[in-house]
Residue, then its C-alpha position, 0 to 999 in steps of 0.5 A: m500500500k502506498k504511503y501518501s506523503y500528503v497524509s503524513e504532512l496532514e498528520k504533522l500539521c494537526n499535531d503541531p500546537f502552533k498550527r491550530g489556526d491552519v487546522s481550523f481553516l481545514r475544518r471549514g470544509l466540514m461546513s460545506s456540502n461538498g467538503v471544499d471551501p476556498i479558505m482551505y486552499k492556502i493550507i492545502f497547497s502549502l501541504i501539496n508543496k511540501t509533498r512535492k519534495n518527496d513525491l512530485k507525481e503524487a503532488n501533481i495528482l493531488a493538485s489536478e483538477r479532477i482530484f483536488p476536490v478529493t484532496c480538500q475533502l480528505s483534509a477536512l475529514f482528517t480534522i474530525h479524527p486525526s489519528v492515523e493508523e501506523e500500519y499501511s496494509l492493503d487489508h485495512n480499509f474503512g470497512h475494517h475500521m467501521r467493523f472494529a469500532s462497532g463492537e457490540g452495536v453492529e446494527a447502527f454501524e451496519r446501517r451507516f456503512t450500507t449507506i456509504l457503500k450505496s453513495k455516489q461520489e458527490d454524496l460520499f463526503q457527507q456520509l464519511k463525515h458522519a461515519i468518521g465521527l462515529v468511529g472516532s467517538s465509539k468506545n471501540s475507537t480505532k485509528i484510521n488508515y487515511h492513506s487507504l481512505l485517500l486511494a478509496m475516495i479517488n477511485w470511488n467511481d471505478p466501474d468495477q466498484w473494487v473499493q466498495r467490494k474491499w470495504a464490504f469484505g472488511f466489514w462483513g468479511y468471510q469468517i473461517n470457522s475454526e471447528e471445521n478445520 
């Protein structure tokens, strides 16, 4: 799994006590229906420029016209629960995070998760905003693999729906019955 330099820069920003004002600009995206607010641009382009030092291709993609709204959305979502999963495994996706955070209250999480899976790209931000808040406030709160989330958001509209399938497997995945072995 690719470790995105941009996510690492976001994490540094959110952990810097002298950058609270910058983080508040990113939070402004949470107040818009699509996760994008022009007040965020200065901070996001600053982070993209820092990313450019490590990975020029990644920086160019994140700043591209098609992907930039997703970059803004991820930046806003990050401020809800800025706790990055340390392991960047292909196996850990948002479906896993929702399942782990659900604990015994699977039904409520399952309803929210099913709504996310059915979401169109234009509605995904709003659905993720509520779900990340749910994961972050759960008694079984877990860190989020934002590297995987960024990749998923970029590819949400893929005709094969591989992102939705991976997330579904992460949430409901096949359970091996140890008694059968």
